[in-house]
C-alpha positions in Angstrom: -197.1 86.0 -10.1 -200.0 87.3 -8.1 -199.0 90.4 -6.1 -199.5 89.7 -2.4 -200.9 92.2 0.1 -198.5 93.9 2.4 -200.1 92.6 5.5 -197.8 94.4 7.9 -199.2 92.0 10.4 -198.2 91.7 13.9 -199.9 88.3 14.1 -199.7 88.2 17.8 -200.5 84.5 17.6 -201.6 83.3 20.8 -201.8 79.7 19.7 -203.5 78.7 22.7 -204.1 75.0 23.0 -206.8 75.4 25.5 -208.4 78.7 24.7 -211.4 78.9 22.4 -212.3 82.4 23.2 -216.1 82.0 23.2 -218.2 84.7 24.8 -216.6 87.7 23.1 -217.6 90.7 25.1 -216.0 94.1 25.7 -214.2 94.5 29.0 -213.7 98.2 29.6 -212.1 97.9 33.1 -208.7 96.3 33.0 -208.2 94.6 36.4 -205.2 92.4 35.7 -203.1 93.0 38.8 -206.0 92.9 41.2 -207.4 89.7 39.8 -204.2 87.7 39.5 -202.3 88.7 42.6 -199.1 89.6 40.9 -195.9 88.6 42.8 -193.5 91.3 44.0 -191.0 90.4 41.3 -191.9 90.0 37.7 -189.6 88.0 35.5 -189.0 88.8 31.8 -187.6 87.4 28.6 -186.2 89.9 26.2 -184.0 90.4 23.2 -181.5 92.2 25.5 -181.0 89.2 27.8 -182.1 86.2 25.7 -181.6 87.0 22.0 -179.5 83.8 21.6 -182.6 81.8 22.5 -184.6 82.9 19.5 -184.3 80.7 16.4 -185.2 81.2 12.8 -184.4 77.6 11.7 -187.6 76.7 9.9 -187.6 79.9 7.7 -186.9 80.4 4.0 -183.2 80.9 3.6 -182.2 84.5 4.5 -185.7 85.6 5.3 -185.1 86.1 9.0 -181.9 87.1 10.7 -180.9 87.8 14.3 -178.3 90.4 15.4 -176.8 89.2 18.7 -174.6 92.3 18.9 -177.4 94.9 18.7 -180.1 92.6 20.1 -182.5 93.0 17.1 -184.1 90.7 14.5 -185.0 91.4 10.9 -188.0 89.9 9.2 -188.1 89.6 5.4 -184.6 90.9 4.6 -185.8 91.9 1.1 -186.3 88.2 0.2 -189.2 87.5 -2.2 -191.6 84.6 -1.9 -190.5 84.0 1.6 -192.0 82.4 4.7 -190.1 83.2 7.9 -190.5 82.5 11.7 -188.6 83.5 14.8 -189.6 81.4 17.8 -188.4 81.7 21.4 -186.8 78.3 22.1 -185.1 78.8 25.5 -185.3 77.1 28.9 -185.8 79.3 32.0 -187.2 78.1 35.3 -187.4 81.6 36.6 -189.7 82.8 33.8 -193.0 80.9 33.3 -191.2 77.6 33.8 -190.1 77.7 30.1 -188.6 74.6 28.7 -187.5 74.2 25.0 -189.5 77.4 24.2 -192.8 76.2 25.8 -193.8 78.5 28.7 -196.6 78.5 31.2 -199.4 80.8 30.0 -200.5 81.2 33.6 -202.8 84.2 34.1 -201.4 85.9 30.9 -198.6 88.1 29.8 -197.5 91.6 28.8 -195.3 92.2 25.7 -193.7 95.2 24.1 -191.6 95.7 21.0 -190.8 98.3 18.4 -190.8 97.7 14.6 -190.1 99.6 11.4 -190.1 98.6 7.8 -186.9 100.0 6.2 -187.6 98.6 2.8 -187.9 101.5 0.2 -190.0 99.8 -2.5 -193.5 98.4 -2.4 -194.1 97.0 1.1 -195.5 93.5 1.6 -196.7 91.2 2.9 -196.4 91.7 6.7 -195.5 89.9 9.9 -197.0 88.5 13.1 -196.1 88.1 16.7 -197.5 84.7 17.4 -198.4 82.8 20.5 -199.6 79.3 19.8 -200.4 76.4 22.1 -197.6 74.1 23.2 -199.6 70.9 23.3 -199.6 70.2 19.6 -197.0 72.7 18.3 -193.3 73.1 18.7 -190.6 75.6 17.6 -189.7 73.5 14.4 -193.1 74.3 12.8 -194.2 77.1 10.6 -197.2 77.9 8.4 -197.1 79.1 4.8 -198.3 78.2 1.3 -199.0 74.8 -0.1 -197.2 73.1 -2.9 -200.0 73.8 -5.3 -200.7 77.5 -4.3 -199.0 80.6 -5.4 -196.3 82.6 -3.5 -198.6 82.8 -0.5 -197.1 86.0 1.0 -200.6 87.0 2.2 -200.5 83.9 4.5 -197.6 85.5 6.4 -196.3 82.1 7.4 -199.1 82.0 10.0 -201.9 80.5 7.9 -201.3 77.5 5.7 -199.8 74.0 6.0 -196.2 75.2 5.9 -193.6 72.5 6.7 -196.0 70.3 8.8 -196.2 66.7 7.7 -199.8 66.4 8.6 -200.7 69.5 6.5 -202.4 71.1 9.5 -200.0 74.0 9.9 -199.8 75.9 13.2 -202.6 74.2 15.0 -205.2 76.0 17.1 -205.8 77.4 19.5 -203.6 80.4 18.5 -204.0 84.2 18.1 -202.3 87.1 16.3 -202.5 90.9 16.0 -201.8 91.8 12.4 -200.6 95.1 11.0 -201.8 95.0 7.4 -200.0 97.4 4.9 -201.1 95.8 1.7 -204.8 95.2 0.9 -205.8 91.7 -0.2 -209.5 92.4 -0.8 -212.2 89.8 -1.3 -212.1 86.2 -0.2 -210.4 83.4 -2.2 -212.7 80.7 -3.4 -210.8 77.9 -1.7 -209.0 80.2 0.8 -205.6 78.7 0.0 -204.2 82.0 -1.2 -205.4 85.4 -2.5 -208.1 87.5 -0.8 -208.0 87.9 3.0 -211.1 90.0 3.1 -209.0 93.2 3.8 -210.1 96.7 3.4 -208.0 99.1 1.3 -206.7 100.8 4.4 -203.8 99.9 6.6 -205.2 98.3 9.7 -204.4 96.4 12.9 -206.6 93.4 13.7 -206.9 90.5 16.1 -207.2 87.0 14.4 -207.4 83.4 15.5 -207.7 80.3 13.3 -210.7 80.5 11.0 -213.4 77.9 10.2 -211.1 75.0 9.4 -213.0 74.0 6.2 -212.7 70.3 5.2 -212.0 70.8 1.5 -208.7 70.7 -0.3 -206.6 73.4 -2.0 -205.5 70.7 -4.4 -205.1 67.0 -4.3 -203.7 65.9 -0.9 -203.5 69.5 0.4 -206.2 70.2 2.9 -207.2 73.9 3.3 -208.0 73.4 7.0 -205.4 76.1 8.0 -205.5 78.4 5.0 -208.3 80.7 6.2 -206.6 81.3 9.6 -206.0 85.0 8.7 -209.1 85.7 6.6 -211.0 88.4 8.3 -214.5 87.3 9.3 -213.6 83.6 9.3 -215.0 81.9 12.4 -218.1 82.5 14.5 -218.8 85.5 16.6 -219.3 84.4 20.2 -218.0 80.8 19.6 -215.8 79.3 22.3 -214.5 76.7 19.8 -213.9 78.8 16.6 -213.8 82.5 17.5 -214.3 84.9 14.7 -211.3 86.6 13.1 -211.8 90.4 13.6 -213.0 92.1 10.4 -213.8 95.7 9.4 -217.5 95.0 9.7 -216.9 94.2 13.4 -215.1 97.5 14.1 -216.3 99.8 16.9 -214.9 103.1 18.0 -213.3 101.5 21.1 -211.7 98.7 19.2 -213.5 96.1 21.3 -214.2 93.9 18.2 -210.5 93.7 17.4 -210.1 95.7 14.1 -208.5 99.1 14.0 -207.9 101.6 11.2 -206.1 105.0 11.7 -207.0 108.1 9.8 -204.6 107.6 6.9 -204.9 104.7 4.5 -201.1 104.4 4.5 -200.3 105.1 8.1 -198.1 102.1 8.4 -196.1 102.8 5.2 -194.1 105.7 6.6 -190.9 103.8 7.4 -191.3 105.1 11.0 -190.6 103.2 14.2 -193.9 102.0 15.8 -194.0 101.1 19.5 -196.4 98.3 20.1 -197.8 96.7 23.4 -200.1 93.9 24.1 -201.6 92.6 27.3 -203.4 89.3 27.6 -205.3 88.3 30.7 -206.2 84.6 31.1 -208.9 83.5 33.5 -208.2 80.7 36.0 -211.9 79.8 36.6 -214.8 79.2 34.2 -217.5 81.8 33.6 -221.3 81.2 33.7 -221.0 79.5 30.3 -218.5 77.0 31.6 -215.7 78.5 29.5 -212.5 80.5 30.2 -212.3 84.1 29.3 -209.3 85.8 27.6 -209.0 89.6 27.3 -206.7 91.1 24.7 -205.6 94.7 24.8 -203.3 96.2 22.2 -201.8 99.6 21.7 -200.0 101.0 18.6 -197.7 104.1 18.6 -198.2 104.3 22.3 -196.0 106.5 24.6 -194.2 105.2 27.7 -195.7 101.8 27.2 -192.5 99.7 27.4 -192.7 98.8 31.1 -194.1 95.3 31.0 -193.6 94.8 34.7 -196.8 96.8 35.3 -200.2 97.1 33.6 -200.4 100.1 31.2 -203.3 102.6 31.5 -201.8 105.9 30.2 -203.9 105.7 27.0 -206.9 103.8 25.7 -206.0 100.6 23.8 -206.9 100.5 20.1 -208.0 96.9 20.5 -209.8 95.7 23.7 -211.6 92.4 23.0 -212.6 89.5 25.3 -213.3 86.0 24.0 -213.8 82.7 25.7 -212.5 79.2 25.1 -213.7 75.7 25.9 -212.0 73.9 28.8 -210.3 71.6 26.4 -208.7 74.5 24.4 -207.9 76.2 27.7 -206.0 73.1 28.9 -204.1 72.9 25.7 -203.0 76.5 26.2 -201.4 75.8 29.6 -198.1 75.9 27.7 -197.6 78.5 24.9 -194.9 79.2 22.3 -194.4 82.8 21.2 -192.5 84.5 18.4 -192.8 86.2 15.0 -193.9 85.1 11.5 -193.5 86.9 8.2 -194.4 86.3 4.5 -193.6 88.0 1.2 -194.6 87.5 -2.4 -193.6 90.0 -5.1 -193.7 92.9 -2.7 -190.8 92.9 -0.2 -190.1 94.0 3.3 -187.3 94.6 5.8 -188.9 94.8 9.2 -186.5 95.6 12.1 -187.8 94.3 15.5 -186.1 95.9 18.5 -186.5 96.2 22.3 -188.7 93.1 22.5 -189.6 92.1 26.1 -192.3 89.9 27.5 -193.3 89.3 31.2 -195.5 86.8 32.9 -197.0 88.6 35.9 -198.1 85.4 37.6 -194.9 83.5 36.9 -193.6 82.2 40.3 -190.4 80.1 39.9 -190.2 76.9 41.9 -187.3 77.8 44.2 -186.0 74.7 46.1 -183.9 75.2 49.2 -182.3 72.1 50.8 -180.6 71.8 54.3 -177.9 70.7 54.5 -176.5 70.9 51.0 -173.8 68.2 51.7 -172.8 65.6 54.2 -169.6 63.6 55.1 -169.8 59.9 55.9 -167.4 57.4 57.2 -166.4 54.4 55.1 -169.1 52.2 56.8 -172.7 51.8 55.6 -175.3 54.2 57.0 -179.1 54.5 56.9 -181.8 57.0 57.9 -179.9 60.1 56.7 -182.2 63.1 56.0 -182.3 66.3 54.0 -184.9 68.9 54.7 -186.5 70.6 51.6 -188.3 74.0 51.5 -190.2 74.9 48.3 -193.1 77.2 47.1 -196.5 75.9 47.9 -197.8 73.7 45.2 -194.4 73.1 43.5 -193.9 69.5 42.6 -190.4 68.0 43.1 -188.6 64.7 43.0 -185.4 63.3 44.6 -183.2 61.0 42.5 -179.9 59.4 43.4 -177.2 59.8 40.8 -174.9 57.1 42.2 -175.6 53.4 42.8 -174.2 53.4 46.3 -176.6 56.1 47.4 -180.3 55.0 47.7 -183.3 57.3 48.3 -185.3 55.4 50.8 -188.0 58.1 51.6 -189.4 61.3 50.0 -188.6 60.3 46.4 -191.3 62.9 45.3 -193.6 65.4 46.9 -195.4 68.7 46.7 -194.4 71.7 48.9 -192.1 71.3 51.9 -190.8 67.8 52.6 -187.9 65.5 53.8 -185.7 63.2 51.7 -184.3 60.1 53.4 -181.3 58.2 52.0 -178.8 55.5 52.8 -175.2 54.9 51.7 -173.4 51.5 51.2 -170.1 50.6 52.8 -167.0 51.9 50.9 -164.2 49.5 50.3 -162.4 51.8 47.9 -161.1 55.3 47.8 -162.8 58.5 48.9 -165.9 58.9 46.8 -168.4 61.6 46.1 -172.0 61.2 44.9 -175.1 63.3 44.6 -178.8 63.3 44.9 -180.8 65.7 42.7 -183.6 67.2 44.8 -185.8 69.4 42.7 -183.2 71.5 40.9 -180.7 71.4 43.7 -177.7 69.1 44.2 -177.1 67.4 47.5 -173.5 66.1 47.8 -172.5 63.0 49.6 -168.8 62.4 50.4 -167.7 59.1 51.9 -164.3 58.4 53.4 -161.9 55.9 51.9 -161.7 52.3 53.0 -158.3 51.9 51.3 -154.7 52.2 52.6 -152.0 53.5 50.3 -148.2 53.9 50.4 -145.6 55.1 47.9 -141.9 54.4 47.5 -139.7 56.4 47.5 -141.3 59.4 49.2 -139.0 61.9 47.5 -136.2 62.2 44.9 -133.5 64.9 44.1 -132.6 65.9 40.5 -129.9 68.0 38.9 -131.0 71.2 37.0 -131.3 69.3 33.7 -134.6 67.9 32.3 -135.4 64.3 33.2 -137.9 61.7 32.0 -138.9 58.2 32.9 -138.7 58.7 36.7 -140.8 56.2 38.6 -142.6 55.9 42.0 -144.1 52.7 43.2 -147.7 52.6 44.6 -148.9 49.9 47.1 -152.6 49.6 47.5 -155.2 46.9 48.2 -157.0 45.2 45.3 -159.8 47.2 44.0 -158.6 50.5 45.6 -158.4 53.1 42.9 -156.1 56.1 43.0 -154.8 59.0 40.9 -151.5 60.7 40.5 -151.7 64.5 39.9 -148.8 66.9 39.6 -149.1 70.1 41.7 -146.4 72.0 39.7 -146.3 73.0 36.1 -142.6 71.8 35.7 -143.5 68.2 36.8 -145.6 66.1 34.4 -147.2 62.7 35.2 -146.5 60.7 32.0 -147.7 57.3 33.1 -149.9 55.9 35.8 -152.1 59.0 36.2 -154.7 56.6 37.6 -154.8 53.0 38.6 -156.3 50.3 40.8 -154.3 48.3 43.3 -150.5 48.4 43.3 -148.8 50.0 40.2 -146.2 52.5 39.1 -146.4 56.2 38.4 -144.0 57.7 35.8 -143.1 61.4 35.7 -140.8 63.9 34.0 -139.4 67.3 34.9 -138.3 70.3 32.8 -134.9 71.9 33.0 -134.5 74.5 35.8 -133.3 77.9 34.7 -133.5 79.5 38.2 -132.9 78.8 41.8 -133.3 75.4 43.4 -136.9 74.4 43.6 -139.2 71.8 45.2 -142.5 70.4 43.8 -144.9 67.6 44.6 -147.0 64.9 43.0 -150.1 63.8 44.9 -150.2 60.0 44.5 -153.0 58.0 46.0 -153.5 60.8 48.6 -149.8 60.7 49.5 -147.3 63.5 48.7 -144.2 62.6 46.6 -141.6 65.4 46.8 -139.3 66.3 43.9 -136.2 68.4 44.5 -134.3 70.0 41.6 -130.9 71.7 41.9 -130.2 75.3 41.0 -129.5 76.2 37.3 -126.1 77.3 36.1 -125.2 80.9 36.6 -126.3 83.5 34.0 -125.2 87.1 33.8 -126.0 90.5 32.3 -123.3 93.1 31.3 -123.7 96.8 30.6 -121.3 99.6 29.8 -121.6 103.3 30.9 -121.0 105.2 28.7 -121.6 103.1 25.7 -120.3 105.8 23.3 -116.7 106.6 24.3 -114.4 109.4 23.1 -111.1 108.2 21.6 -108.5 107.4 24.3 -111.2 107.4 27.1 -112.4 104.6 29.4 -115.9 103.2 30.2 -117.3 101.4 33.3 -118.5 97.8 32.8 -121.2 96.6 35.3 -122.4 93.0 35.7 -125.0 91.0 37.6 -125.0 87.3 38.1 -128.1 85.1 38.6 -127.9 81.7 40.2 -124.6 82.8 41.7 -122.1 83.3 43.2 -119.8 82.5 40.3 -116.3 83.1 39.0 -115.7 85.3 36.0 -113.1 85.8 33.2 -113.1 88.2 30.2 -112.9 87.9 26.4 -112.2 91.0 24.4 -109.4 92.4 26.7 -111.2 95.3 28.4 -108.0 96.0 30.4 -107.9 98.6 33.1 -109.3 97.2 36.4 -111.3 94.6 34.6 -109.7 91.3 35.5 -110.7 87.8 36.5 -112.8 87.5 39.7 -114.3 84.8 41.9 -117.4 84.2 44.1 -119.2 87.2 42.7 -122.9 88.0 42.3 -122.2 91.3 40.7 -119.7 94.2 40.3 -118.1 96.8 38.1 -114.7 97.7 36.7 -113.1 100.4 34.5 -111.6 99.5 31.1 -108.3 100.8 29.8 -108.3 103.9 27.5 -109.9 102.8 24.2 -107.9 103.6 21.1 -109.7 101.4 18.5 -112.4 103.5 16.9 -115.8 101.8 16.2 -117.4 98.8 17.9 -115.5 97.2 20.9 -117.2 94.1 22.3 -116.4 92.6 25.7 -117.7 89.2 26.8 -117.9 88.0 30.5 -117.6 84.2 31.1 -119.2 83.1 34.5 -119.1 79.6 36.0 -119.7 77.7 39.2 -120.3 74.1 40.2 -123.7 74.1 38.3 -122.2 75.1 35.0 -121.3 78.2 33.0 -122.7 80.9 30.6 -121.6 84.2 29.0 -123.0 87.7 28.5 -121.6 90.5 26.3 -121.9 94.3 25.7 -120.6 96.5 22.9 -119.2 100.1 23.2 -118.5 102.5 20.3 -115.3 104.5 20.3 -115.1 107.9 18.5 -112.5 108.9 15.9 -109.0 110.1 17.0 -110.1 113.5 15.7 -112.7 115.0 13.3 -112.6 117.1 10.2 -115.3 119.9 10.4 -117.0 121.9 7.6 -118.7 125.3 7.9 -122.5 124.9 7.3 -123.6 128.0 9.3 -125.0 129.6 6.2 -122.2 132.2 5.5 -118.5 133.1 6.0 -117.5 133.0 9.6 -114.3 133.3 11.7 -113.5 130.1 13.6 -110.9 129.4 16.4 -109.6 125.8 16.4 -107.1 124.9 19.1 -106.1 128.6 19.4 -105.8 129.2 15.7 -108.1 131.7 14.0 -109.3 131.2 10.4 -111.9 132.9 8.2 -113.8 130.1 6.4 -116.5 130.4 3.7 -119.8 128.5 4.0 -119.4 124.8 3.0 -115.6 124.9 3.3 -113.5 122.9 5.8 -112.8 124.6 9.0 -110.1 122.2 10.2 -106.7 121.5 8.7 -104.5 118.5 8.5 -102.5 119.7 11.5 -105.3 121.3 13.4 -108.4 119.0 13.8 -111.1 118.6 16.4 -109.5 116.4 19.1 -111.1 114.8 22.2 -111.8 117.6 24.7 -111.3 120.4 22.0 -113.9 123.0 20.9 -114.5 125.1 17.8 -115.8 128.6 18.4 -117.6 130.7 15.7 -117.1 134.5 15.4 -118.4 137.2 13.1 -116.5 137.3 9.8 -113.6 139.7 10.1 -110.5 137.5 10.0 -109.7 138.4 13.6 -112.0 136.2 15.7 -112.9 139.3 17.6 -116.7 139.0 18.0 -117.9 135.6 19.3 -121.4 134.5 18.1 -122.1 132.2 21.0 -121.9 129.2 18.7 -119.6 126.4 19.6 -119.0 122.7 18.6 -117.1 120.3 20.7 -115.6 116.8 20.1 -118.6 115.0 21.7 -121.0 116.9 19.4 -119.1 115.7 16.3 -118.6 112.2 17.7 -122.3 111.6 18.5 -123.5 112.4 14.9 -120.7 110.6 13.1 -120.6 107.4 15.2 -122.3 104.3 13.6 -124.5 103.4 16.5 -126.3 106.7 16.1 -126.7 106.3 12.3 -123.5 108.0 11.2 -121.0 106.7 8.7 -118.0 106.8 11.0 -115.8 108.6 8.4 -114.7 111.2 11.0 -116.2 114.1 9.0 -119.1 116.4 10.2 -120.9 119.7 9.3 -120.9 122.5 11.9 -124.6 123.7 11.7 -125.3 125.5 15.0 -124.6 125.8 18.7 -123.6 122.3 19.7 -125.3 121.1 16.5 -123.7 119.1 13.8 -124.7 116.7 11.0 -122.9 113.7 9.6 -121.0 114.5 6.4 
């Protein structure tokens, strides 16, 4: 395969349908703002705000990708033999009246972006930022090689027939700034691929659409678009076929559109390059009867990212003026902008970031209507008016969106105006219609001519769920109505809408709380649903929940949906007996002498029903056996008895164990319990580590390990 030049091209393709860029002269004074009377607010399109509106659909698979998280795009993606495009395809009335990616060219634009090629191998073939006319192009088109040519990376998806059915490719007028990183020297004999008349140096150049030769690349494949990026194609000074800038055209100030830096590989550094372009488009003809276009471009500029103002901090590397015939200028009233890229055997991975474009003369058509809505009685009415205020020169229309509303005056206009409308008599329900005036909506609401009644007006239910409940609706023939629940626990299951007399069916869910009231709006009437309180529910807690042997605990309860009566299961004893008419309370159990889990259940009931709640306490052992694990022999006093005990030996005896309320005291080892060590262990210490709820094995045995410290044994 033929190796394709790495035309790292920013083909800033201004495919300008009406610009032929004829009289090509140097403009050294940039007078954009003074000439075009820039509005106080400049609107922009950017990757940051509009990345989702950029589409790579016509590209070779994988060649172009969009990162909507980081707001960047990548061209090439290391894909060989690729042809990729990234067109803006959004609709935005605030910015250049863009619709489907076609924007008003107006008096011109300013654009900025940054790019870097992160590919580490041989770079090629390049990319373009393209603006093409919207009259005979759209965002589904791309350029690229023919079916009989080679890989065609040097075409950069800008030149060539691409995917167009007529074989004409991206049609002129159009324009691009290319950043060429791979030299394709010479000129191909048939221009369908191969030489682009490059130098051996990296360069930035302004190109258009070539000579449009009439021959074919091969049978049935015209080469009319294949010289679009050949340097020197076209005619210098022509307003119909402007010359593509070439090295022979170069001047020190870049006015002929071809720029080379000092190094032959200055674009192959994998560095980020800021780039800015400004295009000024004339609104009146020059002495030749054509329209002038001035193009300024900066590469590696500093502080040049503010596209809301003209840039003058440094001299542009390219500053060229061309002129276009009136026909081409007219075609360029709408433009499509975006990027193209192409590869052959050499690859690329070009990251585009911080893209932003502004249209300094873009003035959105802002329509203000007064009033924005009106209420009407059920009768017919005529001569109703809406005042409209809009920018001078903005064209608008007024269209009724409903058959009963008729626009009788001011169906279209330019600038400020008045819309007159009439409404027909209403014999049905309240109705709402609209008139679209410019991009604003005027709302018409007309009162109902119908009368409605429902039967019954309310119904009471028990707390249980119910279905198949009905309400009768009486209405005149042709009068439509709806039935809408206003509460989540009421559902309209039938007759949600109807005409004339009919029936509405509804269901309700079970009530788990207090008595409640909800409504259904039926034919503008309110149907009331009452539902009784739910049965009582309760919660029960114990304090403490871990109880020493032969001790009591306090049980506390609360009752929801009370008051209610209560009885006990589990025989808590003590003061815990049956009660009545309670919403909450507490009692003390009898002394608990059953070690382990003790569960108590409270049964509550009233006229609405009954429920239960439970709690479990854990009762300690009658007494505990204790082992010395203090790390050495110690004296211990247990229930008044002094014993000297070796480490890991039992302190307690069958007749002398650690009982509720008792304490084991540790002394220095002497057999006399004379010198206390300040280390004690009480019954609760032993109980809390042995009891099952705390992870113990409830075998009534523990290790004495420190002051009020023990471990389960």
